[in-house]
C-alpha positions in Angstrom: 105.2 -179.0 127.8 104.2 -177.1 130.9 103.6 -177.1 134.5 102.6 -180.4 135.9 100.9 -179.3 139.5 98.0 -177.0 138.9 94.0 -176.4 141.0 90.3 -177.0 140.0 89.5 -174.5 137.9 92.9 -173.2 137.3 93.7 -172.7 133.6 97.2 -174.2 132.5 99.4 -173.0 129.0 101.7 -176.0 127.2 103.4 -175.7 124.7 105.6 -178.2 121.8 108.3 -177.7 120.0 106.9 -179.7 116.6 110.1 -180.4 114.2 109.0 -179.2 110.7 108.7 -182.7 109.6 105.4 -182.3 112.1 102.4 -182.5 109.6 99.9 -182.3 112.2 99.4 -181.8 116.2 96.6 -183.2 118.0 96.0 -183.4 122.2 94.4 -186.0 124.3 93.0 -184.6 127.4 92.4 -186.2 130.6 88.5 -186.2 131.3 89.3 -183.7 134.5 90.4 -180.8 131.7 89.1 -179.3 128.9 90.7 -177.6 126.1 89.5 -173.5 126.6 92.4 -172.9 123.5 94.6 -174.6 120.8 93.9 -177.7 119.6 95.7 -178.5 116.7 98.6 -176.3 116.9 101.9 -176.0 118.9 100.5 -174.5 122.1 97.1 -175.4 123.9 95.0 -174.6 127.1 93.3 -176.0 128.8 90.7 -175.8 131.7 90.9 -177.9 135.0 87.4 -179.0 136.1 87.7 -181.1 139.1 90.6 -182.9 141.2 93.2 -186.3 139.7 96.2 -187.5 138.6 95.8 -187.6 134.9 98.4 -187.4 132.0 98.2 -185.1 129.4 99.5 -186.1 126.0 100.2 -184.8 122.5 100.9 -186.7 119.0 102.4 -186.2 115.9 101.2 -186.8 112.5 103.3 -187.2 109.3 103.1 -189.2 106.2 105.4 -191.8 107.8 103.6 -192.2 110.9 102.9 -190.9 114.3 105.0 -190.1 117.9 102.8 -189.3 121.6 104.3 -186.8 124.2 103.0 -186.7 127.8 103.2 -185.5 130.6 101.8 -186.9 134.6 99.7 -184.1 135.6 97.9 -183.0 138.6 94.6 -181.5 139.4 94.6 -180.5 143.6 91.2 -179.8 145.4 90.4 -176.2 145.9 90.5 -176.1 149.8 87.6 -174.8 151.9 87.0 -173.0 155.5 83.7 -173.0 157.6 83.7 -170.5 160.3 80.9 -171.0 162.6 79.6 -170.0 165.8 77.1 -167.7 167.8 79.0 -166.7 171.4 77.5 -164.1 173.4 80.3 -161.9 175.9 79.3 -159.4 178.7 80.5 -156.1 177.8 82.8 -155.4 180.8 84.3 -159.1 179.3 88.3 -158.6 177.7 88.8 -162.2 177.6 89.4 -163.6 173.8 86.3 -166.1 173.1 86.8 -168.8 170.2 84.8 -169.4 167.2 85.0 -172.4 165.5 86.5 -173.2 161.6 86.8 -176.1 159.7 89.7 -176.8 157.3 89.9 -179.3 154.4 93.1 -179.0 151.3 96.4 -179.3 152.6 97.9 -177.9 155.6 99.1 -175.7 156.0 97.0 -173.0 156.2 96.5 -168.9 156.0 92.9 -168.0 156.2 91.8 -164.8 155.9 89.2 -163.6 158.2 87.2 -160.2 158.1 85.1 -158.0 161.0 82.0 -157.0 159.8 83.2 -156.3 155.8 86.1 -154.4 156.4 89.2 -155.2 159.1 90.8 -157.8 157.9 93.1 -160.3 159.6 95.3 -162.9 158.2 95.9 -166.4 161.1 97.5 -169.6 159.5 96.7 -173.2 160.6 98.3 -176.1 160.5 95.6 -178.9 162.2 91.9 -179.1 161.6 89.6 -177.8 163.1 90.7 -174.8 164.3 89.5 -172.0 166.5 89.4 -168.5 165.6 90.1 -166.0 168.7 87.7 -163.2 168.3 87.0 -160.1 171.1 84.7 -157.5 168.8 81.6 -157.8 169.0 80.4 -158.4 165.6 80.2 -160.6 162.0 83.5 -162.5 161.0 83.5 -164.1 157.7 86.1 -166.4 156.1 87.4 -163.8 152.6 90.0 -166.5 151.4 91.5 -169.3 152.3 94.8 -170.5 150.7 96.4 -174.4 151.4 99.5 -176.4 151.4 99.0 -176.8 147.4 98.9 -173.2 146.8 95.2 -173.4 146.6 92.3 -170.6 146.9 89.2 -170.5 147.5 86.4 -168.0 149.6 85.1 -169.1 152.7 81.7 -169.9 153.8 79.6 -169.3 156.7 80.2 -167.0 159.6 80.5 -166.0 163.1 79.1 -163.2 165.2 79.9 -162.5 168.3 77.1 -160.1 170.7 77.8 -158.4 173.5 75.2 -157.8 176.4 75.3 -154.8 179.2 75.9 -156.9 183.0 71.6 -156.0 184.6 71.6 -153.2 187.0 68.9 -153.0 189.5 66.8 -149.9 191.7 65.6 -150.7 194.6 63.0 -148.9 195.9 61.1 -148.3 198.9 59.9 -146.4 201.5 62.6 -147.3 204.2 61.6 -147.7 207.4 61.7 -151.1 208.4 59.6 -152.4 211.9 60.8 -154.4 214.1 59.5 -156.9 215.3 
């Protein structure tokens, strides 16, 4: 009939082979899905709106009765990735600092991070909460997170690393000290 594991907002295509004795076909879709095309035909497209485990069924009708075939469907939540942190680092420091990262969904997660909207890098995590090590000043955002179920979504939040210079001062005066 079709695949049996999906992510929220996926569209699944399902088909059945109906015999020549079938007069009509009716698809029975669980509450977490909606038909986008094909009701009454042997091919149907279903948009999965929310997570859950249910059955997708199709009924076949003719003058002699009804028959039904069903498939268990699992729809997984899309993962989330939320980055946060407001860090300050001295300009001369070569130490890496850590932004906070909270993940949901099924581990492992593959997270694509953007630095100032252009430089992207990918890190894989097995646990949440986690950290994103950063060295360069700028703004960091999550471009995408994919979890162990293969579900994908955009991340939320921002983390920033700002540099500050070591303060400088110049001592001035007349240069003479009196003993006394």
